[in-house]
N, C-alpha and C positions, 0 to 999 in steps of 0.2 A: 235465175237459180243457180247457175253455174257460178254467179257473183257471189253468192250467199254460202256456196258450197267451200270455196277457196279459203277463207278461215279455219273451217271445220276442218281441212285436208293438210292443214300448216302443224294445226294444234297435234294430228295424228302422228305426222311425222316427226316432232318436236319429242313425243310420249317414245315413238319408236328408237329416236335416236339415244334417249335417256337410258333405257333398257338395254342399250345393247352397251353403252359405255359402262353401267350397273353390271352386268354379265362380263365384262373385259375387265377391269379393276377384281370381281371376285375369284377369276378361275385363275389359280398358284401358277398355272402353267405359261401365261400371258404377261405382258411387261406390266408393271403395277403403273397406272396412271389412268386420268379423270380429267375431262374437260369441262372449264370454265362455261358457264351459260353466255358469257357475257361475249365473247369473243373466241372461244374455242382453242384456249392457250393451253397445253397440257402442262401440269404440272405435277413433282413428285409427293408421291404418297406418304403423309406423316409417319414418323414410327409411332406405336401405339404404345401410351404409358403403361408402368406396370399399376394395378389394380390399388386404391389407396388402403393403405393397413387400418382396419378399425381399431378403437380404440383411444383412450384421451390422448392429446398432445403433452409435451412435458418440453418447458426449456430448460435447453443446457444452462448448467452452472457449476462454477468453479469455486472451489472455501479460498478466501484471501489465502492460506498458509499454506498451502499445499501445491501453488502453483509449479510448475518444472521449469519455466523459462529461465536462461541463462543470465545473468547478472551484465550490465551496461555501464552503469555508471559508475564511477569511480569512488575510493573510498574518499571519504571528505572528513575532516580535523578541523577544529574549534578552538580557540583559546581566549580565556581573557584573565586578568589580572584586577584585583580591588584592592583598597585598602579598607579595613572593616572597623568599625568603633567599638568592637568586643575583644575581648581578649581571645588568646588561640585556645584556650581549652574551652572558651563558651561555643566558639564556631565550630570547632570538631566535634561535640557534644551535638550540634545540631545536623552535621554531614553523617556523621557515623550511627547515627539514630533511623537505621533502614526501614525499619517496621511505622515509622512513624511518615515516611514519603508520601503515602497518599492524603492526606490531611494538608500539604501544600506544595509540593511538585507538578507543575504542570503538564495536563494530560494523565497523572499517574492516579487509577482507580483503587489498586488494591496494592498494599505493600505487606510483605511477612518473611521474618528471619526464620530459615528451617532448620539449620544448624549451627552453631556457632560453638567454637574451641580455639583455644592458642592462638590467638589473633586473628583467626579467620572467621567467618561469617559466610553463609549460602544464601542468597534471598532469593526470594522469588517476588517478582512488580509485574504489573498488571497494566498496560498502556492503552489508552482507548484515543481513538479518529472515527467519530461515530460516522457511521454506525458500524465502524469494525473494532475491534478489541483482542488483542494480542498480549499471551503472558510467556514471559520468560526468566531464564534461571543466569543470577550471576554469583560469582565467585569474590567476593570480596576482602581484603589484606587490610589492616590498619597499623599504622604507629601511631600510640596514642600523642594527641594533642599537635601531631604534626602532619599525617598523610591518613586518608583513606583512596585506595584504588580498587573498580570494579571493575572483572571481567566476564563479560556474556559467554556462558559455557554452554547454552543452549542451541544447538544450531538451526533450528526450526525457523527462527526469523532473520539472525545476522548471520553473514559470512565472519563479522569482526566488531565488537563493541567494547572501547575501554574506556572511561572514566577514571579520571585522577584529580584526586585537589591536594594540594600544599597546602600548609598553613604555615606560617612564620612568624616570629615576633615582630612589630614593626620597628621600634628602638626602645632601647632599656629605659627612655625618659619616659616612654607612653603603654605604659604595663596594660592598659584595658584597650588597646588595637593592635589589629596584626595586618599583613597581608596576607592574601589568597589567591592564589593559582589555579585556576582551573581548565581541566584541558580534556577534550573528547573526540576520539577519533571514530568512526560507524560505516559500515558499508552492508546493506540491505542482500539479503539472498535472493531473492527474484526480482525479477524486474516489474513487477506491480508494485514493490517494494519500494523499490528503487524512483518512481514516479511521484513516490510519497514522500521521499526525501527532503522536497522542499518543504513539505508540511512539519515534519520532522524537526528539521533544522531550524524553521525560522518561528514556530510555535513553542519547541520546547528548550532547544538547547542556549537559543538566544535569551531565555527568559531564565535560565535557572539561576545564574549567580545572584540576580535578584529574588529570586523566588528562598533562595537560603538565608538572604540577608533579612528579608522580612518576616521570616520565622524564626531569625535570632530577634529581631525589633519585638515580635509578639512575646517571645520567653522570656526575655530581658530587660525591655523597655527602650525606648527609641535612644540614641545615644549621638545625635547630629547627621549632616550628610556623611554618606562615604564618597569615597574619590576612586571612580575609576581611571584605573592606572594605564590598563593597553589592553586592547583585542585584535585577536587576530582569528582568520579563518583562511583555509585553503582546500582544494579540491585537489586529489592528489594524481 
């Protein structure tokens, strides 16, 4: 009988020990510790977590335009020169028709002229990098048949954006052709914009002159091959 009572005594002893440990942990005047049943090694009590707040969980989000991150990327410049088989007047009309950019300029979703007077116009363009679409305003100054210059005046998207088209006759013997010099420099305002600079550079800027040449061909008919004179790009 003594042999059968030994397991019972051991069980009672373990229960007694467990209650003692529980009382010790629950007493604020004692050291907060508890014993592991496997080896009796004391471990510190974990700090209690605050109760979970009831209510739906929301995912933090930021709008693409309102990031306050400082700009890291440098200003980028790109230049290209081409000989067009169109007259200076024809090319100028294509470049100066800002309200029609949405029909042929890469990534341009909307274009409209807000104000026009005395050789200047204020234009609003909407460019899209799916699924992101941004809008900005530029001041456009023109010298008929010679130059179109646009400077961004809306600081929400760019720290700097300037495009310049210069058009000059090719030669007196070729009145139906001209030389076109295109230059753009840009610097995005936020870090996220600067990360998209590669997309802007590759998908928009490098296609710009070709897009205007194709527009001229659509309006005035094909005039043969165009000659690329020079292409220059750099990061300042």
